[in-house]
N, C-alpha and C positions, 0 to 999 in steps of 0.2 A: 576567427571564427572558433566555435567550440563544437564539439560532438559529445552525446550523451546516450548511456544505454541503459535500459531498464532489463535485467537479464531474470527472467521465470522460468520455473519448472517445465513450461509448455513453450513459450515463446520469448525471443529477445525482439526488443524494440530499441529502434535506434534514431537519433535526429543530429542533424547540424544546424547551429544558430547563429546569428551574427551577435555582436556584443550586446545588444539590447534585448536578447531573448526571442527575437523573430524567428520562427523555424522556416528554414530553407528547404529542407528535404526530409522526408520521415520514410522508414523502412521497417520492416519485421520478417523475422525469420524463424522457422523451427529450431528450438534449443537442443542441440546435440546431446548426447547420453554423456560424453566424456568431456573432461576437464579441457584435454588439448584441442579438442573439437570445437569447444567454445571459444577458445582464444582466437583460434582460425577464423570463425564466424566474425568475431569482432573485426578482425583486421580485413576480412573481406567486404563488410559492410562498409567499413570506412572508404574502401574503393568504391564500392557501389553508390554511396551517397554522394561523394564529392563529384564522380563522374556525371550522375543524374542532375546534380545543380550545375555543373560545367564550370567547378571551380577546382583549383589545385589541391591536392593532398596538404602539399607545403603549407597552406594557409591556414590549417587547423592547429591551433596553439597547444590545446590540451583535450584530454578525454576523461569524461566522468563515467563512472559505473556505479549502477545501483545494484545491490545483491541483497537477497533475503537471507538472515541467520546472522551469526555473531561474526563480527568482523574487527579487524585491527585496522584502523582508517589510516594510521600513521605508517605501519609496515607494508600496507598495501596487501593484506592477508585475509581470506575468507577461511574463519577458523573452521566453523562448520554451518551447514545449510541444509534445512528441512527439505526444500524443494530440489536440491541439486547433489546427492549423496556423493557424487564424485569430488566434491569440494571438501579436502581436509586439511587444514592448515596450507591453504592453497594460495601461493603469491601470484595472484592473477595480474595485479599491476605490472610488477617485472616481467612477465611473459608477454603481455600484451605490448608493452613498450618495445621489447626485443622486436616484435613482429612489425610494429608500426613506425617506430622511430619517434613516436609521440609521447609526450608525458602523460601518465596516467594517473588518477586519483578514484579512491574508492569510499564508497558511502553505503549505508543501510538503505534498502530500496524505500521503507516507508519514509525515512528521512528525505530522501532525493524526490519523491511525490510531494513531500511537504514543501520542499524548495520549489519545485515546479508550480504548485499552487500559488505559492509567495509571488513568484515570477511574473505568471500568466494571470491569476485572479485578484489576489489579495493586494499586492502592491503594497503603498503606504497606508491602507484604510486601516490596520489595525497593527499594534506593536507587541501584543501578547494573545496568543491563540494555540490551539492545539488542533492536530488532526489525526483522525483514525481512518485507516483504510480496511473496509470489509471485503474479505474476499474468501479465499480457501482457509486463511486464519485471520488475526486481527493485527495490523502493525500500527504504529503510532509515531509522530513527529511532533515538534513544538517549536514556536518561535517566541523567544522571551527578551522582553526589552528591545525589540528590533533584531535579533540575533537567534541565527537556528542554533538549537540548543542539539548537541549531539552526544555530550557525557565525554568519558576518560577516555574509550577506544572507538568510539561512533556506534556502538550497540545500544545506544540509549532507548528509551520509551519503547520497550517491548512490552506493551499495554495488554497485549493479547494473553501474556502469561501472569497477569494480575489474578490472584485467587479471589474468585467471589464465594467459593465454597469449600472450606478446607477439608471436607468430608465427599467433596464432589467427584466424578469421574477422572480416573488417571489420566494425563494429556501425555502426548509423546515427548515433551520436554522434561518429564519425570515429576513435574508439580501435578496437584489435584484441584479440581474446580476452575478451571483457568478461564478467564474472560471469553476467550475464543471457542471454547467449546459450548457456549450457550449463545451467541451472538453473531457469529459469522456465518457466510453462505453453506459452509459445510455443516454448521450446528443446524441450520435451518433445514435442510435436506434429511438431515439423519432425525431430526423431531417429527417432522412430516411421517416419515416411514415408521416411526413408532407408533404415532397415533391413527394410521391407516384404518385398522381395523375398528376404531370407535367411530369413523365416519364413512359407513358403507355406500353413501349415495355421493360422495364427492367424486368431481370429474376426474381427480387425481388417481384414483382407484386402478384404471385399467393400465396405468403406467408401469411399467416393469422397475423395479427396485434400481436396476442398473442405469435406467434411462431416466430417472426423476433428475432435476435441475433445479436450481434456486430460481432461473428465469422461469421454468414452468410453474412454479408454485406462485409466482409473482404475477404472471399472467392469469392463472386462475382466481387468484384473489382479487384482481381486478373486476372480475366477472362474478364475484360475491360467493365463490366457493368457499363453504364453510372450514373445511379442512386447512386451506391454504390461508385463510384469515387466521384461524388458530395458530398455525406456525408463524406468521407474521407478529401476531401478538406476542406470543411466546418469546420471539427474538428481541420486540422492542421493548419488552419490562427489563431484561437483562442488559440490552443497550443501555437503557435510562440509567439502572444501577450503577454500571461500571463509569458511565459520563458522569455521573453525580459525584462518584468518588474524585475523578481528575478534577471536576469543577472545583472542590472542596481543596483540593492539592494546588492547582495552578492560577484560580481566580481569572480564568480567561475573558478577553472581550468578545472570541469567537470559537466555535468548535465546528471544525471542518469535517465533512463525511466523505469519504472516496472508497474507490474500491467497487467493483462490480455491483455488491448489494445495494450500494447508494443509491442505484437507479430506482429501487422501491421506497424512495426516501418519503414519497407522499403518504405512504402507507405506515411506514417506520415511525416517521415523526411525532404524529399526533399521542400515541402511548408513550413514547420514550421521553416527550417533553411533559407528561403528566407525571411519570415517576420521577424525572428529575425534578420538578417542583415538589414532590413530596419528601425527597431524600436530601437534595443538596442544602448546604446551610444558608439561613437569611444572611443577606449582605454580600453573598458570592454568586447567587443564581441570578439574580436580577440583571436585566439588560445584557445577558448573554446571547449572543445572535448564532442560529444553526443555519449550515450552510452546505447544501448537497454540491459535489463536485461534477462539472460538465466536462466533456471531452476527455474522458477518462484514458484513452489511449496513449496520449501521449505525455502525459504529466509527467510520470515518473521518470522517463528519459530526457524530458525538457528540464526538469530539476537535476539530472545528474550533470547536464550541459551547465546549468548556473553554478553546482559546486565546481565543477572544473575550473569555471571562469573565475569565480572568487579566490578559489586557492591558488590559481596559476597567477593571479594579480598580486598576491601577497609575497610571491616569490620575488 
């Protein structure tokens, strides 16, 4: 059996699976503020997951961890993470191995999500495909010729920091005009806040700025709120531009959209596809499938377990 964890700034999600990817148990918990607290939370979740599944901890062959930010997968180190400031060149694999006695493997969280979709949804249907996760930012993953692409150190496919406008707003990463500043859930909320004065009759108007969420905007758009629809359209246009660039680079069979904002795919996809049709190159844009991920909560943790299985079996 294998365990997988998706560590976010708010929550840690964990699963244990059998060798085929069948999820035996799922748990989540709040993410501690300090690095050592995260290590302990993972160790405690291993005990909780195995106990609730009525299996011995000794049957867990390896643990996979999906973490946001720059990592060195070979050294098991999180170099830096935008969501977890406590991680600075942090040896999370070594520390969790000491606490659990189980081999630990590290991967970027978006790559883990990509692996989870591969195991759960895509299987052998496509050999070349890319994935975007739309949430606080934008993450990415890719499968090329039937193999998960991870790059030199495991920090590949940081597509959210691809510049769409060299003179655009400054991103926390230090770049300007990054993709995620235009097409993430965070970008949607920010854009709608900026446009509120122009839409005085919007149902979103009474919502205090601090309470506005992408989910509320999506729900308002479903009932035809003009401000919400304008925000969705804005995000869709830039999403189409970014994906057109990626189609021109990767020539994929499919583009998978995950993350919380993918729940709005029925509203996002029409304009997104229109922009892709206009901007992607002829010969590359035809026959590309666009798929929104279902069962979001466990996908990245499942992918982390798959990565643990695959890397463990290579040893």
